[in-house]
C-alpha positions in Angstrom: -111.1 -28.5 -30.8 -108.5 -29.8 -33.3 -108.7 -28.9 -37.0 -109.1 -31.7 -39.5 -106.2 -30.7 -41.7 -103.1 -30.9 -39.6 -99.7 -29.8 -41.0 -98.3 -33.0 -39.5 -100.5 -35.3 -41.6 -98.4 -37.3 -43.9 -100.9 -39.6 -45.7 -101.5 -37.4 -48.7 -103.4 -38.5 -51.8 -103.3 -42.3 -52.2 -102.8 -43.5 -55.7 -105.5 -45.8 -57.0 -103.0 -48.4 -58.2 -101.9 -49.2 -54.7 -104.5 -51.6 -53.7 -105.0 -54.6 -51.4 -103.1 -57.6 -52.6 -102.2 -61.1 -51.5 -98.6 -62.3 -51.2 -97.6 -65.9 -51.2 -94.3 -64.9 -49.6 -93.0 -61.9 -47.7 -91.0 -61.1 -50.8 -93.5 -59.3 -53.1 -91.2 -59.9 -56.1 -90.3 -63.5 -55.2 -86.8 -64.7 -54.4 -84.8 -67.4 -56.1 -83.9 -68.7 -52.7 -87.5 -69.1 -51.6 -88.4 -72.8 -51.1 -91.5 -72.3 -53.2 -90.0 -70.3 -56.0 -90.8 -71.6 -59.4 -93.0 -74.4 -58.0 -96.6 -74.9 -57.6 -97.3 -73.6 -54.1 -98.6 -76.7 -52.3 -99.2 -76.9 -48.6 -96.3 -78.2 -46.5 -98.0 -80.5 -44.1 -97.0 -83.0 -41.5 -99.9 -85.4 -40.8 -99.3 -88.3 -38.5 -100.1 -91.7 -39.9 -103.6 -92.9 -39.3 -104.9 -89.4 -38.5 -106.9 -87.7 -41.2 -108.9 -85.1 -39.2 -109.6 -81.8 -40.9 -107.9 -79.9 -38.2 -104.6 -81.2 -39.4 -105.0 -79.2 -42.6 -104.1 -75.8 -41.5 -104.9 -73.1 -44.1 -103.4 -70.3 -42.1 -100.6 -69.9 -39.6 -103.1 -68.3 -37.3 -104.9 -71.6 -37.1 -101.6 -73.3 -36.5 -101.0 -71.1 -33.5 -104.6 -71.2 -32.3 -104.9 -75.0 -32.4 -102.2 -77.3 -31.2 -102.4 -79.5 -34.2 -98.9 -80.8 -33.6 -100.0 -82.9 -30.7 -100.0 -86.4 -32.1 -97.4 -85.6 -34.6 -95.2 -84.4 -31.8 -95.6 -87.7 -29.9 -94.5 -89.6 -33.0 -91.7 -87.1 -33.7 -90.2 -87.3 -30.2 -90.7 -90.2 -28.0 -90.4 -88.2 -24.8 -93.8 -86.6 -25.3 -96.3 -88.6 -23.3 -99.0 -90.2 -25.3 -101.6 -89.1 -22.8 -100.6 -85.4 -23.5 -100.9 -85.9 -27.2 -104.3 -87.6 -26.9 -105.5 -84.9 -24.4 -104.6 -82.1 -26.7 -106.0 -83.8 -29.8 -109.2 -84.6 -27.9 -109.7 -80.9 -27.0 -109.2 -79.9 -30.6 -111.6 -82.6 -31.9 -114.2 -81.2 -29.5 -113.6 -77.8 -31.1 -112.0 -76.2 -28.0 -109.3 -73.7 -29.0 -106.2 -73.8 -26.9 -105.3 -70.3 -27.9 -101.7 -71.1 -28.5 -100.9 -67.9 -30.3 -97.6 -66.2 -30.9 -98.7 -63.4 -28.7 -99.4 -65.8 -25.8 -96.1 -67.6 -26.4 -94.3 -64.3 -26.2 -96.3 -63.1 -23.3 -95.8 -66.3 -21.4 -92.0 -65.8 -21.7 -92.0 -62.1 -20.9 -94.3 -62.6 -17.8 -91.9 -65.3 -16.5 -94.0 -68.3 -16.6 -97.3 -69.6 -15.3 -96.7 -69.1 -11.6 -95.9 -65.4 -12.1 -98.8 -64.9 -14.4 -101.2 -66.5 -11.9 -99.9 -64.4 -9.0 -99.9 -61.2 -11.1 -103.6 -61.8 -12.0 -104.5 -62.6 -8.4 -102.8 -59.5 -7.1 -104.5 -57.3 -9.8 -107.9 -58.6 -8.9 -107.1 -58.2 -5.2 -105.9 -54.7 -5.7 -109.2 -53.8 -7.4 -111.1 -55.2 -4.5 -108.9 -53.4 -2.0 -109.4 -50.0 -3.7 -113.2 -50.4 -3.9 -113.7 -51.7 -0.4 -111.2 -49.4 1.3 -112.6 -46.3 -0.4 -116.1 -47.4 0.6 -114.9 -47.9 4.1 -113.4 -44.4 4.2 -116.6 -42.8 2.9 -119.2 -44.6 5.1 -117.5 -46.3 8.0 -115.4 -43.6 9.6 -116.7 -40.9 12.0 -114.5 -38.0 11.0 -115.8 -35.7 13.8 -114.3 -38.1 16.3 -111.2 -38.6 14.3 -110.5 -34.9 14.0 -111.8 -34.2 17.5 -114.2 -31.6 16.2 -117.1 -32.0 18.8 -116.6 -31.1 22.4 -115.7 -33.9 24.7 -118.6 -35.7 26.5 -118.3 -34.5 30.1 -121.1 -36.8 31.4 -118.5 -39.5 32.0 -116.0 -39.2 34.7 -112.4 -39.1 33.8 -109.6 -36.8 32.8 -110.4 -33.7 30.8 -108.2 -34.7 27.9 -109.0 -38.2 26.6 -106.9 -39.8 23.9 -108.8 -40.7 20.7 -108.0 -44.1 19.2 -108.8 -45.5 15.8 -111.4 -47.8 17.2 -113.3 -44.8 18.5 -113.5 -43.3 15.0 -114.6 -46.5 13.3 -118.4 -47.1 13.2 -119.9 -50.4 14.1 -120.5 -52.8 11.3 -124.2 -52.6 11.5 -124.2 -48.8 11.3 -121.7 -48.9 8.5 -123.9 -51.3 6.5 -126.9 -49.2 7.1 -125.1 -46.1 5.8 -124.1 -48.0 2.6 -127.7 -49.2 2.0 -129.0 -45.7 2.5 -127.0 -44.4 -0.5 -128.5 -45.7 -3.8 -125.7 -44.1 -5.8 -123.1 -45.9 -3.8 -124.9 -49.2 -4.1 -125.1 -48.8 -7.9 -121.4 -48.1 -8.1 -120.6 -51.1 -6.0 -122.8 -53.3 -8.3 -121.0 -51.9 -11.4 -117.6 -52.5 -9.7 -118.6 -56.1 -8.9 -119.7 -56.7 -12.5 -116.5 -55.4 -13.8 -114.5 -57.5 -11.4 -116.4 -60.6 -12.4 -115.7 -59.9 -16.1 -112.0 -59.5 -15.3 -112.0 -62.7 -13.2 -113.6 -64.7 -16.1 -111.1 -63.2 -18.5 -108.2 -64.1 -16.2 -109.4 -67.7 -15.8 -109.7 -68.2 -19.6 -106.2 -66.8 -20.1 -104.9 -69.1 -17.4 -106.2 -72.1 -19.2 -104.4 -70.9 -22.3 -101.2 -70.2 -20.4 -101.4 -73.7 -18.8 -101.4 -75.2 -22.3 -98.5 -73.0 -23.3 -96.6 -74.1 -20.2 -97.0 -77.7 -21.5 -95.9 -76.6 -24.9 -92.7 -75.0 -23.5 -91.9 -78.1 -21.4 -92.7 -80.9 -23.8 -92.1 -79.3 -27.3 -89.5 -76.7 -26.6 -87.9 -78.5 -23.7 -87.8 -75.5 -21.5 -89.0 -76.3 -18.0 -90.6 -73.6 -15.9 -87.7 -73.3 -13.5 -85.3 -72.5 -16.4 -87.6 -70.1 -18.2 -86.1 -67.0 -16.6 -82.6 -67.8 -17.9 -83.6 -68.5 -21.5 -83.7 -65.4 -23.7 -86.5 -64.9 -26.2 -84.1 -65.4 -29.1 -83.5 -68.9 -27.9 -87.2 -69.6 -27.6 -87.8 -68.3 -31.1 -85.0 -70.4 -32.5 -86.4 -73.6 -30.9 -89.8 -72.8 -32.2 -88.4 -72.5 -35.8 -86.4 -75.6 -35.4 -89.5 -77.5 -34.2 -91.5 -76.4 -37.2 -88.7 -77.2 -39.7 -88.2 -80.6 -38.3 -91.8 -81.6 -38.9 -93.1 -81.4 -35.4 -95.7 -78.7 -36.4 -98.2 -78.6 -39.2 -97.6 -75.5 -41.2 -98.4 -74.4 -44.7 -97.5 -73.1 -47.3 -93.8 -72.5 -46.4 -91.3 -72.8 -43.6 -91.7 -70.5 -40.7 -89.3 -67.5 -40.5 -88.3 -65.0 -37.8 -90.3 -62.4 -39.7 -93.4 -64.5 -39.6 -93.2 -64.8 -35.9 -92.8 -61.0 -35.5 -95.6 -60.3 -37.9 -98.0 -62.4 -35.8 -96.9 -61.0 -32.4 -96.9 -57.4 -33.7 -99.7 -57.5 -36.2 -101.7 -54.6 -34.7 -98.6 -52.8 -33.3 -97.1 -52.5 -36.7 -100.3 -50.8 -37.9 -100.1 -48.3 -35.0 -96.4 -47.6 -35.8 -97.4 -46.9 -39.5 -100.3 -44.7 -38.5 -98.0 -42.7 -36.3 -95.4 -42.5 -39.2 -98.1 -41.2 -41.5 -99.4 -38.6 -39.0 -102.8 -40.2 -38.1 -101.5 -41.0 -34.6 -101.3 -39.6 -32.0 -104.1 -37.1 -31.7 -102.8 -33.5 -31.9 -104.3 -30.1 -31.1 -102.9 -26.7 -31.9 -101.8 -24.5 -29.0 -102.7 -20.8 -28.8 -99.0 -19.8 -28.5 -97.9 -21.8 -31.5 -97.1 -25.4 -32.2 -99.2 -28.4 -31.3 -99.6 -30.8 -28.4 -99.8 -34.5 -28.9 -102.1 -36.6 -26.8 -102.1 -40.3 -26.4 -103.1 -41.4 -22.9 -103.7 -44.9 -21.9 -107.5 -44.4 -22.2 -107.2 -43.0 -25.7 -104.9 -45.8 -26.8 -107.5 -48.3 -25.4 -110.2 -46.7 -27.4 -108.1 -46.7 -30.6 -107.5 -50.4 -30.1 -111.2 -51.0 -29.7 -112.0 -49.0 -32.8 -109.4 -50.5 -35.1 -108.4 -54.0 -33.9 -110.1 -55.7 -31.0 -113.6 -54.2 -30.6 -116.8 -55.9 -31.7 -117.3 -53.2 -34.4 -113.6 -52.7 -35.2 -111.9 -53.4 -38.5 -110.2 -56.6 -37.5 -112.6 -57.6 -34.7 -109.7 -59.3 -32.8 -108.8 -61.6 -35.7 -106.1 -62.0 -38.3 -108.1 -61.0 -41.4 -109.4 -57.6 -42.5 -113.0 -58.1 -43.7 -113.5 -58.3 -47.4 -115.5 -55.1 -47.6 -112.4 -53.1 -46.6 -110.4 -54.6 -49.4 -112.8 -53.2 -52.0 -112.4 -49.5 -53.1 -116.0 -49.1 -54.1 -117.3 -49.2 -50.5 -114.9 -46.8 -48.9 -117.5 -44.0 -48.4 -120.0 -46.3 -46.8 -117.4 -47.9 -44.6 -116.1 -44.5 -43.5 -119.6 -43.3 -42.6 -120.2 -46.5 -40.6 -116.9 -46.2 -38.8 -117.6 -42.5 -38.0 -120.9 -43.6 -36.4 -119.0 -46.1 -34.3 -116.6 -43.4 -33.2 -119.5 -41.2 -32.3 -121.1 -44.0 -30.2 -117.9 -44.8 -28.5 -117.3 -41.1 -27.7 -120.8 -40.9 -26.2 -120.1 -44.0 -24.1 -116.8 -42.5 -22.9 -118.5 -39.2 -22.0 -121.2 -41.1 -20.0 -118.6 -43.1 -18.1 -116.1 -40.3 -17.7 -117.2 -39.5 -14.0 -116.6 -43.1 -13.0 -113.4 -43.4 -14.9 -112.2 -40.1 -13.5 -112.9 -41.1 -10.0 -111.1 -44.4 -10.5 -108.1 -42.6 -12.0 -107.9 -40.2 -9.1 -108.2 -43.0 -6.5 -105.5 -45.1 -8.2 -103.1 -42.2 -8.6 -103.7 -41.2 -4.9 -103.0 -44.7 -3.6 -100.0 -45.1 -5.9 -98.2 -41.8 -5.6 -98.8 -40.2 -2.3 -96.4 -42.4 -0.4 -93.8 -41.8 -3.1 -94.2 -38.1 -2.9 -93.8 -38.2 0.9 -90.6 -40.2 0.6 -89.2 -38.6 -2.6 -90.9 -35.2 -3.2 -88.9 -34.8 -6.5 -90.1 -38.0 -8.0 -92.7 -36.3 -10.2 -90.0 -33.9 -11.5 -88.1 -36.8 -13.1 -88.6 -37.6 -16.7 -89.7 -40.7 -18.4 -90.4 -41.9 -21.9 -94.0 -41.0 -22.9 -96.4 -43.3 -24.8 -95.8 -41.0 -27.8 -92.1 -41.8 -27.7 -92.7 -45.6 -27.5 -94.8 -45.2 -30.6 -92.8 -42.8 -32.7 -89.4 -44.2 -31.8 -90.4 -47.8 -32.4 -89.1 -49.8 -35.4 -91.4 -52.0 -37.4 -91.2 -55.5 -36.1 -89.6 -54.5 -32.8 -90.7 -56.5 -29.8 -91.6 -54.6 -26.5 -88.6 -55.9 -24.6 -86.2 -54.8 -27.3 -87.8 -51.3 -27.4 -87.6 -51.0 -23.6 -83.9 -52.0 -23.6 -83.1 -49.5 -26.3 -84.9 -46.6 -24.7 -83.3 -47.4 -21.4 -79.9 -46.9 -23.0 -81.0 -43.7 -24.6 -82.5 -42.2 -21.4 -79.4 -40.7 -19.8 -78.0 -38.8 -22.9 -81.5 -37.6 -23.8 -82.2 -36.3 -20.3 -78.8 -34.7 -20.3 -79.6 -33.0 -23.6 -82.8 -31.6 -22.2 -81.0 -30.2 -19.2 -78.3 -28.7 -21.3 -80.3 -27.4 -24.2 -83.1 -25.8 -22.1 -83.8 -22.3 -23.3 -82.1 -19.8 -20.9 -84.5 -18.4 -18.4 -82.4 -16.3 -15.9 -85.4 -14.6 -14.3 -87.1 -17.9 -13.6 -83.9 -19.3 -12.2 -83.5 -16.3 -9.9 -87.0 -16.6 -8.6 -86.6 -20.3 -8.1 -83.4 -19.7 -6.0 -85.3 -17.3 -3.8 -88.3 -19.6 -3.3 -85.9 -22.4 -2.4 -84.2 -20.2 0.2 -87.4 -19.0 1.9 -89.1 -22.4 1.9 -85.9 -24.0 3.2 -85.6 -21.5 6.0 -89.2 -22.0 7.2 -88.8 -25.7 7.0 -85.6 -25.6 9.0 -87.2 -23.6 11.7 -90.1 -26.0 12.1 -87.7 -28.9 12.0 -85.6 -27.5 14.8 -88.7 -26.9 16.9 -90.0 -30.5 16.4 -86.5 -31.9 17.3 -86.6 -29.7 20.5 -90.1 -30.7 21.5 -92.1 -33.3 19.6 -95.4 -31.8 20.9 -95.0 -29.2 18.2 -96.2 -31.8 15.7 -99.5 -31.9 17.6 -100.1 -28.2 16.7 -102.7 -28.0 13.9 -101.3 -28.0 10.4 -97.7 -28.0 11.4 -97.0 -31.3 9.7 -98.9 -30.2 6.6 -96.9 -27.0 6.5 -93.6 -28.9 6.7 -94.7 -31.2 3.9 -95.8 -28.3 1.7 -92.6 -26.4 2.2 -90.5 -29.5 1.3 -92.5 -30.1 -1.9 -92.3 -26.4 -2.8 -88.5 -26.3 -2.4 -88.1 -29.5 -4.4 -90.2 -28.2 -7.3 -88.5 -24.8 -7.3 -85.1 -26.5 -7.3 -85.9 -28.3 -10.5 -86.0 -24.9 -12.3 -82.4 -24.1 -11.3 -79.9 -25.1 -14.0 -77.4 -27.8 -13.0 -73.8 -26.5 -13.0 -72.4 -29.7 -14.2 -74.4 -29.4 -17.4 -73.3 -25.9 -18.3 -70.1 -26.9 -20.2 -71.5 -29.7 -22.3 -72.3 -29.4 -26.0 -76.0 -30.1 -26.6 -75.3 -31.3 -30.2 -72.9 -34.0 -29.0 -75.5 -35.2 -26.4 -78.1 -35.2 -29.1 -75.9 -37.4 -31.2 -75.3 -39.7 -28.2 -79.0 -40.1 -27.8 -79.4 -40.8 -31.5 -77.1 -43.8 -31.1 -79.9 -45.6 -29.2 -83.0 -43.7 -30.2 -82.3 -44.2 -33.9 -84.8 -41.4 -34.6 -84.3 -37.7 -33.8 -86.4 -34.6 -34.3 -85.2 -32.6 -37.3 -83.6 -29.2 -36.6 -83.4 -27.4 -40.0 -82.9 -23.7 -40.2 -82.6 -21.1 -37.5 -84.3 -22.0 -34.2 -83.9 -25.7 -35.0 -82.3 -26.3 -31.6 -85.4 -24.9 -29.8 -87.7 -27.0 -31.9 -85.5 -30.1 -31.2 -85.7 -29.3 -27.5 -89.5 -29.0 -27.6 -90.0 -32.2 -29.6 -87.6 -34.1 -27.3 -89.4 -32.8 -24.3 -92.6 -34.3 -25.7 -90.8 -37.7 -26.0 -89.2 -37.5 -22.6 -91.9 -36.1 -20.4 -92.0 -35.0 -16.8 -93.8 -37.7 -14.8 -96.0 -35.0 -13.4 -97.2 -34.2 -17.0 -97.8 -37.8 -17.8 -99.8 -38.2 -14.6 -101.8 -35.1 -15.4 -102.6 -36.5 -18.9 -103.8 -39.7 -17.4 -106.0 -37.9 -14.9 -107.5 -35.7 -17.6 -107.9 -38.6 -20.0 -111.5 -39.4 -19.2 -112.5 -35.8 -20.1 -110.3 -35.3 -23.1 -110.7 -38.7 -24.8 -114.3 -38.1 -25.9 -113.2 -34.8 -27.4 -110.3 -36.2 -29.4 -112.5 -39.1 -30.6 -115.0 -36.6 -31.9 -112.7 -33.9 -33.3 -109.7 -35.8 -34.4 -110.6 -39.4 -35.3 -114.1 -39.0 -36.6 -113.3 -36.3 -39.2 -110.5 -38.6 -40.4 -112.6 -41.7 -40.9 -112.1 -41.8 -44.7 -108.4 -41.4 -44.4 -108.2 -44.2 -41.8 -110.3 -46.5 -44.0 -108.1 -45.7 -47.0 -105.0 -46.3 -44.9 -106.1 -49.9 -44.1 -107.3 -50.5 -47.7 -104.1 -49.4 -49.3 -101.5 -50.5 -46.8 -102.8 -54.0 -46.0 -101.4 -57.2 -47.7 -102.3 -60.8 -47.2 -99.2 -63.0 -46.6 -100.0 -66.6 -47.1 -99.8 -68.5 -43.8 -99.7 -65.3 -41.8 -102.8 -63.4 -42.7 -103.4 -59.7 -43.2 -100.6 -57.5 -42.1 -99.5 -53.9 -42.6 -97.5 -53.6 -45.8 -94.9 -51.4 -44.0 -94.1 -54.3 -41.8 -92.6 -56.1 -44.8 -89.8 -53.5 -44.7 -89.8 -53.5 -48.5 -87.6 -50.7 -49.7 -89.0 -50.8 -53.2 -92.6 -50.4 -51.9 -92.0 -48.0 -49.0 -88.5 -46.7 -49.2 -87.6 -43.0 -49.1 -85.2 -41.7 -51.7 -83.6 -39.3 -49.2 -82.6 -42.3 -47.0 -80.2 -44.1 -49.4 -83.1 -45.7 -51.3 -82.8 -43.5 -54.4 -82.9 -45.7 -57.5 -84.2 -48.7 -55.5 -87.6 -47.5 -54.4 -90.7 -46.9 -56.6 -92.8 -45.5 -53.7 -94.9 -42.5 -54.4 -95.1 -39.6 -51.9 -97.9 -41.2 -50.0 -96.3 -44.6 -50.0 -93.0 -43.6 -48.4 -92.3 -44.2 -44.8 -91.1 -41.0 -43.2 -88.0 -40.5 -41.1 -86.2 -43.5 -42.7 -88.5 -45.9 -40.9 -88.4 -48.6 -43.5 -84.6 -48.4 -43.9 -83.8 -48.3 -40.2 -86.3 -51.0 -39.3 -84.8 -53.2 -42.0 -81.3 -52.6 -40.6 -82.3 -53.3 -37.1 -84.1 -56.5 -37.9 -81.2 -57.8 -40.0 -78.8 -57.1 -37.2 -81.0 -58.7 -34.6 -81.5 -61.8 -36.7 -78.3 -62.6 -38.6 -79.7 -65.9 -39.9 -82.8 -64.2 -41.5 -82.4 -63.7 -45.3 -83.9 -60.3 -46.4 -86.0 -60.9 -49.5 -85.6 -59.3 -52.9 -85.1 -55.6 -52.9 -84.4 -55.4 -49.2 -81.4 -57.6 -49.6 -80.2 -55.4 -52.4 -80.6 -52.3 -50.3 -78.6 -53.8 -47.5 -75.9 -54.8 -49.9 -75.8 -51.4 -51.5 -75.6 -49.8 -48.0 -72.7 -52.0 -47.0 -71.0 -51.2 -50.2 -71.4 -47.5 -49.4 -69.9 -48.1 -46.0 -66.9 -49.9 -47.4 -66.4 -47.1 -50.0 -66.5 -44.4 -47.4 -64.3 -46.3 -45.1 -61.7 -46.7 -47.8 -61.9 -43.0 -48.6 -61.4 -42.2 -45.0 -58.5 -44.5 -44.6 -56.8 -42.9 -47.6 -57.0 -39.4 -46.1 -56.9 -39.9 -42.3 -53.7 -39.7 -40.3 -55.2 -42.1 -37.7 -55.7 -45.8 -38.2 -59.1 -47.4 -37.6 -59.8 -49.0 -34.2 -58.2 -52.4 -33.6 -59.5 -55.3 -31.6 -57.3 -54.1 -28.7 -59.7 -51.3 -27.9 -62.0 -54.0 -26.5 -59.5 -55.6 -24.2 -60.4 -53.3 -21.3 -64.2 -53.6 -21.8 -65.6 -56.1 -19.3 -69.2 -54.8 -19.1 -71.7 -56.4 -21.4 -73.7 -53.2 -21.6 -73.9 -51.5 -25.0 -73.3 -48.1 -23.6 -70.2 -49.3 -21.8 -68.8 -50.7 -25.1 -69.6 -47.4 -26.9 -67.9 -45.3 -24.2 -64.9 -47.6 -24.1 -64.5 -47.6 -27.9 -64.6 -43.8 -28.2 -62.4 -43.0 -25.1 -59.5 -44.1 -27.2 -58.0 -41.4 -29.4 -59.0 -42.9 -32.7 -59.5 -39.7 -34.6 -58.0 -36.2 -34.5 -60.1 -33.7 -32.4 -60.9 -31.6 -35.4 -62.7 -34.6 -37.0 -65.1 -34.7 -34.1 -66.7 -31.4 -35.0 -70.3 -31.7 -36.3 -69.2 -29.4 -39.2 -66.2 -31.5 -40.2 -66.0 -32.2 -43.9 -67.1 -35.7 -45.0 -68.1 -36.8 -41.5 -70.0 -40.0 -42.7 -66.6 -41.4 -43.9 -65.3 -41.3 -40.4 -68.2 -43.3 -39.1 -68.0 -45.7 -42.0 -64.4 -46.5 -40.9 -65.6 -47.3 -37.4 -68.4 -49.5 -38.8 -66.0 -51.5 -41.0 -63.6 -52.0 -38.0 -66.4 -53.2 -35.7 -67.6 -55.5 -38.4 -64.2 -57.1 -38.7 -64.0 -57.5 -35.0 -67.5 -59.1 -34.9 -66.5 -61.5 -37.7 -63.5 -62.6 -35.6 -64.9 -63.3 -32.1 -61.5 -64.3 -30.8 -60.4 -60.7 -31.1 -63.0 -59.6 -28.5 -61.3 -59.2 -25.1 -58.1 -61.1 -25.9 -57.3 -63.4 -23.0 -60.8 -63.2 -21.6 -63.0 -66.1 -20.7 -65.3 -67.7 -23.2 -68.4 -66.4 -21.3 -67.0 -62.9 -21.4 -66.5 -63.1 -25.2 -70.0 -64.4 -25.7 -71.5 -61.7 -23.5 -69.8 -59.0 -25.6 -71.2 -60.2 -29.0 -74.7 -58.7 -28.4 -72.9 -55.6 -27.3 -71.1 -55.4 -30.6 -74.4 -55.8 -32.4 -76.0 -53.0 -30.4 -72.9 -50.7 -31.0 -73.0 -51.5 -34.7 -76.7 -50.7 -35.0 -76.0 -47.4 -33.1 -73.4 -46.5 -35.7 -75.7 -47.6 -38.5 -78.4 -45.2 -37.3 -75.9 -42.3 -37.0 -74.4 -43.1 -40.4 -77.8 -43.1 -42.2 -78.9 -39.9 -40.5 -75.6 -38.2 -41.5 -76.1 -39.3 -45.1 -79.7 -38.0 -45.0 -78.6 -34.6 -43.7 -75.9 -34.4 -46.4 -78.5 -35.2 -49.1 -80.9 -32.6 -47.7 -78.1 -30.0 -48.0 -77.6 -30.8 -51.6 -79.9 -29.2 -54.1 -83.0 -31.4 -54.6 -83.3 -30.7 -58.3 -82.3 -32.2 -61.6 -79.7 -34.5 -60.0 -82.1 -35.9 -57.5 -84.8 -36.2 -60.1 -82.5 -38.2 -62.4 -81.7 -40.6 -59.5 -85.4 -41.0 -58.8 -86.3 -41.7 -62.4 -83.5 -44.3 -62.8 -85.3 -47.6 -63.4 -84.6 -50.6 -61.3 -82.1 -53.2 -62.6 -83.7 -55.5 -65.1 -84.2 -59.2 -64.1 -82.1 -60.1 -67.2 -79.1 -58.6 -65.4 -78.9 -60.6 -62.2 -77.0 -59.0 -59.4 -73.7 -60.4 -58.2 -73.8 -63.0 -55.4 -72.5 -60.5 -52.9 -75.2 -58.0 -53.7 -78.0 -60.6 -53.8 -77.0 -62.3 -50.6 -74.7 -60.1 -48.5 -72.6 -61.7 -45.8 -73.9 -60.2 -42.7 -71.9 -60.5 -39.5 -73.4 -61.7 -36.3 -73.9 -58.3 -35.1 -74.7 -56.1 -38.1 -74.8 -55.5 -41.7 -75.4 -51.9 -42.5 -73.9 -48.5 -41.9 -74.1 -45.9 -39.2 -73.4 -42.2 -39.3 -70.4 -40.1 -39.2 -71.6 -38.6 -35.9 -70.3 -41.7 -34.4 -67.0 -39.9 -33.7 -68.6 -37.2 -31.7 -71.0 -39.8 -30.3 -68.3 -41.8 -28.9 -66.4 -38.8 -27.7 -69.3 -37.9 -25.6 -68.8 -41.2 -23.7 -66.8 -39.1 -21.3 -69.8 -36.9 -20.5 -73.1 -38.6 -21.3 -72.3 -42.2 -20.7 -70.7 -44.0 -17.8 -67.3 -45.3 -18.7 
């Protein structure tokens, strides 16, 4: 199937010094600004007077979010909380009943729009399952298809007209006969029993979750002061800020240190960060070489569920649904035995998948049939549209990026990425010629049948006429998708790719000749046809056991080593992926502006600038968060590089940088509208928009410095506009600045790749980190980040913004 050694594997030999460790803070080196720096790290507890129960002494933040230990303390802290509520919650905890108040549930409650929507969603999902099972059983056993299709000759023993009209009631069997046919099929009875058991399990799970969400609704209303009717208008950032304020004011029992934004994200995305790191190191998704060259990535919903069961939430997984990696995985002397045991688990799970594959396949076919047939009848070209694949949502995701943030970013990147695929498609004149002919002939036959049905509707009663019209329409639609669009012929693929980079933040590399074709193939894997995604899901029950056996099982030792070497224990948070710390010293890459600041070996580096870009994005999204240690120094170094390049550009450019006036006509709060509006203005000479222009990063640095000045002075945004309009444009500025940061860092990376990677680079890598005896300047230790950004973008921002005429709506 798939060879064990894939060229895309990036784990490499892991150095023995890199081992499991415990961190008392998210800053591995410690920070002078940390509230526990230089002191004995004692728990920070808030215990109400007269209450000395052991459940008030929370040893881990997981326990804090699992048990509502703030109940009585909250009643004392704020008089509006009813005493009955506090006693009720405290009583449940004293009885040992966990209220499941986790960060994941708090976030899920907000994203699912409150208790009422969650309740209705669960009810509808359970009802949909019942409908599919019962309706399919009805179609199989309770319909007389001979009568429905009028196959037998009419019964002439009864008087009446020769042609009798058949109704639906004639084709439906009586209930007694239907029940008898069901009982006479043992296989069908077994399947119905299994479906009933599965439905009962889902019902029990939904009921348990509803109890937890009810407690969370109380928490939102009484502790965060967000009533259900106002939840939809409160963004997640506001919920998070209120949660942090509640903890810092003493309403929550937390140890050993105050809660930060990064702690919340670590808890919500504990398993997701591991998956992003596994993808970054080449262990996810599963890949298989193709006979004609290259490889195909496979990560269906079924395979992702199996990976989640194997690594995180299964009864025999590594984490077993908890917050702590078992102690055996933290010891290097048991790696062989653990890998062998995990390999046996993979084998058993693959056998179970293979045994259940007929049932899962039947369910996939039924669900796809009921979900897509009406859509195909109404919009035959719906499956020809593209959508972000599961692979894209894994590879393009930053560390500590919440799902709603990822969805918004990929939604902004969709239009330029789809335009790039249409423009950069390899020329295929023969295929286009054949497609035009197929469209012509199919359209001609369809038009003839359509005219006949308009003239006399009895034509539809002719056998297979309606089927032929449907097939001709689908054929013409599919063939038309292979004809190049004329409006895409004159657009530069490189500029569209840069436009997509502004929101994707990661792009396929295109070194050497043929790089454009490789970039097209890799982008096509990220932005798949919906028909391809549907086919993957339909084949998933058959392919998942094979990938478990031939991809994951041979890599059992590598996966065990990955969790052993890249897991750290952060006090109060639990075991998390070390990449999620976004520590440049630990996981930076010297070719992504981390040279001289990172000590990461080849196996410890995060590829594609994942650490650096994730750190930039998180700092931009949370301007009040203080990056610890080396991360703060990296951001300060990056901002200094931006200022240096901006000054160099200003000394040589004939054009002045953008002024606040360019935002005066921008009334839309969408980030793409801001980007398009900014670059519509002739800020730079046309020659500087060329991808081959000398020193292109300096041009983008100039834009970054200008946007930062605008962000630091909110009064300059839309002069004369309303206050609400100005506030709405601040997040837009943050998104635009992050877009430029991504482009800027990619541009510097490409420039560094073009330079000889020899003695000069080696000297940079061997340069030791600054000694603690030489403290950095205040600006370097604690850079002043604006409300919308801190770092640098890329010089492609000029051409990016120039493409606002073409790839983005103005």
